[in-house]
N, C-alpha and C positions, 0 to 999 in steps of 0.2 A: 528598432527598438522603440520602446515608449516608456516613459517615467511616470508613474501614477500613485498617488497617495494612498497605500493601503489597498492596490488593485493591480494585480499582476497582467502584464501583456507580453506576449511574444511575437517576435516577427513575422513569423509564418503562419501563427495561429488564426484559424477562420473565425469569422464573427458570428456565423449562423451553421447550423447543420446541413444535412443533405437534404433536408425537408423545408429548410427555410426558417426553422426555429432558433431565435436568439441564444447564443450560449452565454451561460453566467461564467463570467470570467475567472471568479475565484475557484469554482469547482470545475470548471471546464467541459461541461455539457450542458444542454437546454434543460431548463426547468419545465415541467408541466403542470396540469391543474390538479393532479393527484399527488405527485411528489414534487410539490412546489417549494419546499424549504427543508432546511435540516430537521424541523420538528416533524414533517410528514414521514422523513426518512427515520427517525426515531420510532415512530409509530410502525412502519414497516418492520424495524427490527424485533419490537414486541410480536407482532403477527408471527415473525419467523419462529420464535421460540414457541408459540402455540402450535405451530406446524411441527416442529421437532419433540414436543412432548406428545402429540397425538400419535406420530409415526412410531416412537419408541413404545409406546403403551400397545400399539397393535402389533409391531414387529420385532421389538427388541433393540437395544442399542446398537446392534451389529448390523441393523439396516440402514445407518448412516455412513455415507463415505464422503470424507472432507477433501473438497478440491480446490480450497482458498489459497494453497500455496503457503499458508500461515499455521503452523503445527503448534499447537498452545497447550501442550501437556505440561504438567507440574511433578516432575518425577524426582522427589526428595526420597533420600533413604531412610528407613525406619528410625535410624539413630539421630538423622537430622532433625527430627520433630521435636526434641528435647532442648539441650542448651544451645545448639547454634542457631536455632530459629527463634530464640529469646531476643527480644528487641533491644536490651540494654546493653548486653556483652556479648551476645552471639555474634553480631557482625565484627566485632574486634578479633576474634578468633580465626574467622575465616578470611578476613578482608585481604590478608596479603597474598593468599592464592588465587583470589578472586582478581586481584589487580594484575597479578602475573599472567595469569590466563587472558585476561582482556589484551594486555600488551602483546603477548604473543599472537593472538588472534589478528589484532589489526597492525602487527610489525611495528610496534613502538620499541622503546628502550627502557631502561630501569629510571630514567628521568621524566619518563611520560607521567602525566597525570592521568587519572581514572575516575569516571564518574558513571553510575547507574541509575536509569530512570524507570518509572512504572510504565511508560510507554515511549517509544521512539520519538513520536510526536511531541510529548512533553519535553524531550531534551531539546528538540528543534525550537518550541517555542522559548523555552528557557534561554537558549543561545540567544536568539533574537533581542529578549529583554535585558540580558547582561551584557551583551557586547555592541548592541547598536543603538539603543536609545532611540532619541530622535533624528539621527542620521540616516544613511541610506544603506540598503542591501543591494548588491549585484547579483543575480542569480543566473547561472550560465547551465543550460539545459541540453539534452540531445535534439537533434533536428526535429521541430515541429512538435515537440513534447512539452511538459509542464514540470515543474518542481512538485513537490507534496503539498498539499493544501495546508499544511501546518505551517510551512514556511511563510507564505503570505499571510496567514492569518496571526502568526507571531510578529511579523512586521508591523500589521495593522495595529495590533494590541500596543507595541512600542512607540507607535506614532512615526514610523519610519517610512520612508519611500521604499518602494520595492521594485526593482529594475530587473526584469526578466527577460532573457534573449537567448536565441540558439545560435548567435553568431559571434565569432571570435574578435572580429574587427570592432563590434559593438562593445564587447567587454572592454577591451582597450580604452576605447573612448569613454566609457562610464567610468573606468577606474580613474580617469584623470581629475575627476570631482573631488575636492578634498573632503566634502562630506561623507564619502563613500567609508563605512566602518567595517564592512565584511563582505567578502567575496564567497558565495556559496555555489558549490559545484554538486551537481546530481549526476552521479555515475551509470547509474541504471534506474529508470523509472517504475512505477507499479505496474506499467503495461509491459515491462521489459525491453524498452526502447534503450539502446545502448550510446553512450557517448565515446566514440573511439579513443583508445588510450593516448595516441598522439595529441589530440585536440584537449583531452584531460590534462596531459603534461603541459601543454601550452597555456593552457587558462591558469594553472597554479603558477606557472612561470610568471605570467602578467601580474597576478596578485601580489606575488613576492617582490617583483619590481617596483610596484606601486606603494609597498609597504603596508599592504590591507591584509589583516589575518584572512587565511583561506580555510573554510570548513566544507568537508566532503560528506555529503550524504550518501552513505554507502551500505544501504540496506542489503540489497542483492550483491552488489559488486564486491564485499568483502569477502565473499567465498567464491561467486562464479568468476570473477577475474582471474585469481590466481589458479583456480582449478580446471576451468575449462578453457580459457584464453592465455594462459601462460604470462598474465601480467603481475605487477607487483602487489604487495599487500598496501592497505590502505595509507599508514604514515609513511610508507617507502617512497611514496608519491612526492613527498615534500609538502603535505598539507599541514596546517597548524593544528587543525581538530578533523576527527573521524568519528562519525556515529553510524551504528549498524543495528539490525533487530536481532533478538534472540529466537524468534520464531518464524524464519524462512530460509530457504535455501539452504537445507541441510541441517539447520539447528532446530531442534524440536520444542522449543519453548522453555520457560514460560513467556507471555506478552510482555516484553519489557525492551528496553534500548540500552546500549552501552556505548560509552564515549571515551576515547583516549587523544592525547596530543599535548601541546603545550602546557605544561603545570599551571602557570599563571591563568591562563584562559580557561582551562577546565575548571580550577577552583572558583572562577567567577560563575559559570554556568552553574555548577553544583550547588553554590551559595544560593543562586536565584531561584532553582528548582526547589530547595529545601525551604525558601521562603513562601512558595506557591502549594507546596505539598505535592509536587511532582517527582520527588525522589523515589527510588525502590527501596521498599521497607525490607528488613532482614531476610523473611523467608522468600521473598522474591530475588534478592540479591544471592541468596545461596542457591536457589534453583537455576539462576544464571551461570552460576559456577559448574554446577552438576551438568548443564546442557554442554558448556564449552569443553569439560572433559569428557563427555561422551561424542562430541563431534567427530565424524569422520568423512573425509573424501568420497570414500566408497559408496556412504550411503548417499551423498548428493549426487553421484553418478548414477545410481540406481534411480532417483526421482527424475533425472534428465532422461534416462532410458525410457522410462514410463511416460513422460510427457512426449517423446517423439512417437512412441506408438499411438497415442491418442490423436496427434496431430495427423499423423497420416491416415488412420480411420475416418476421422471427421472431415479431412480433405476429399477422400473419396466420395462422401455423401454431399457436402456442400460446394466443392470446387475451391481451387486454390486461389480464386480472386476473393472468397469470403472468409478464407482461414490463413491467419498469419502464425507461421512457426516461430516461437520463441525458445530460449534456452531450456525453459522447463514446461511446456506445454502449449497447446494451440489458443490463440486468442480471435475471438469474433468481435468486431467493433459494433457499438450499439445500434449505430445507423443501418449497418447491415443486417443485424437482427429483425429490425423492423421492416426493412427492404424484402427480407426472405418472407416474413408473415404476410406483408401486402401483397407479394406475388402469388402465395398460396392462397389467400382469401380472395384476391380479384376486387379489393374493395378499398377505399380511403381510409387510413387510420385516423381514429380519433384521439389517439395519444401520441406521445414523444418517445423518441428512442431510450431515454432512461427508464422510462416506465415499461416499455417493451421487454427491456432486458430483466428489469426487476421481477416482471411476471413470468418471463422464461425461467429464472431462478427458482421461484416460488413453485412452478408446475414440476421442474426437477427435483426438488427436494421432497414435495407431496407425493408425487407418483414414483420417483425413483430412489429417493433417499441421497440424491447427489447435492451436496451442500457447497455453494459457491459464494464469492464475496457479493454477488447480485443480490443477495437476500440478507447477509450477515455481516456485511461491510458497515462501518461507522459512518455517519452523515458526511458527504463528501467525497466517499472512496470512489475509485475508478468504477464506472459502470459497464464497460466492456464485459464480454463472458470470457474468463480466463478459467482453463481447466489446469490446474497445477497439482499432480497428483503424488501421493507417496505410494510406495508398494503396497501398504496395508489398505489404502483406498482403493486403489486397482482392484486387488482382491476381493474386497466387499462389493465392489460395483459388478463385479463379473468379467473384468478385463475391458481392454481399449474399444473392441468392437461394440460391446453392450453399452458402454458410454456414448459412443457415436450414435448408436441406434437411439438411445434415449433423447439426445439432444434433437435429433431430427424428428422424432415422434412428437416431442413437446413444441418444437416449432410449428407443426400443423395445428396443435392445440392451441398455440397463440394466435394463429390465423383466424381462428374462429371468435376471438375476443377483441380483436384489435379496433373494431366498429363498435364496440359497447364498453364506454369507459365506467359505468356502473359496475359491470362485472368484473373489471380490471381493478377497480377500487375495492370491492369486497374481497378479491383475492389477495391484493397487497397489504391491505389494513384491516381486513377482519371486522370484529366488532366496533373498532374506531371509526369505520365508515359510516356509521349511523350516528356518531356524536359530533362529527366534524361538521364545517360550514357546507352550505348547500351545492357547492360545486363538486363535492365529494359523493354526494349522493345522485348526482344526476347520471342519466344514461339508462340504457336497457339492462 
């Protein structure tokens, strides 16, 4: 365990990737010369939108299949667009139903406070600013994994120390410090790394024994744990606060986060979010209610089944050592993506794994209409290839075998690019490649 001002570190986390590139400790992967910062990653997102517009202009909107695992629909009813979406009084009318739905979803009771945010990351940052200040946060994560980047960034904004570990003994040791003001527990990471339920329960017990508020980051776990693993709902674990997403693991959007828990703590977080403009406005909050009303475990199980199909098909092509099975689809680590491309090219790469993964994503989007987080995630998002399907995405893409075939073919295309950073730059940044610094324009 290490304790770093605004800079997370994990006991088992490597300092460099498989190719010797130093890992940026905030985002958890090596920066390259093309995607060297959050600004470059934002430019990549702009290029992604150009590719989407071009593909839809040529083939129609049905040619895009979303495999991000984040379904960001906004399915309000026609009658919702009148009074209920009005900003001054609309929320007063639907708020009791919304709060009841969130409490039920997270396992709270009638006394639980509730808050809704424009993003789960916004709620995380607001919690750090409201509850920690200039003290310390202890973050407990699955073995070898990391918490969401918003946790470390929120702690840095608060001027707090961020202590991250995957070891329960280290959690107990860190909680002995009276400066610790929050224990953050990540149940499931963005890469679907799980914290075993006994370890989760043990961490919560340690926090309660130390008299420190315990917050559960339960984006995936709020639904996967009770549905697939027979575990308890979020607040039934005894945590003080739980936060989840409205756009993943069976919930269909919008992009938003919702929190429930100890009323006094939720009120502080909600007030801070309001100060910073991070709260969910009335139409978003209403859409969260509609999504919770439509949620069904059956749809989540359909997503899981589709993910298993793709995992099997991709494993048959790339091998079990390169494809990791998760609850809702396969994962290929960014180091493995570059390693596969290097093997097929027979040449030394001039790019780093995050750039190879982003380039693979851009090729999949342009050539096959398969949209992944590799192209469309926000700056700092995990860069492994994760294929998390819905039934509709599978249908549009032509089924699991077609998806696996597309990934295999695009890896071969990537192999032709890895020694030419200039081509990768143009692929990832488009017109921005010509206006950026010289390093972005270099290479064949």
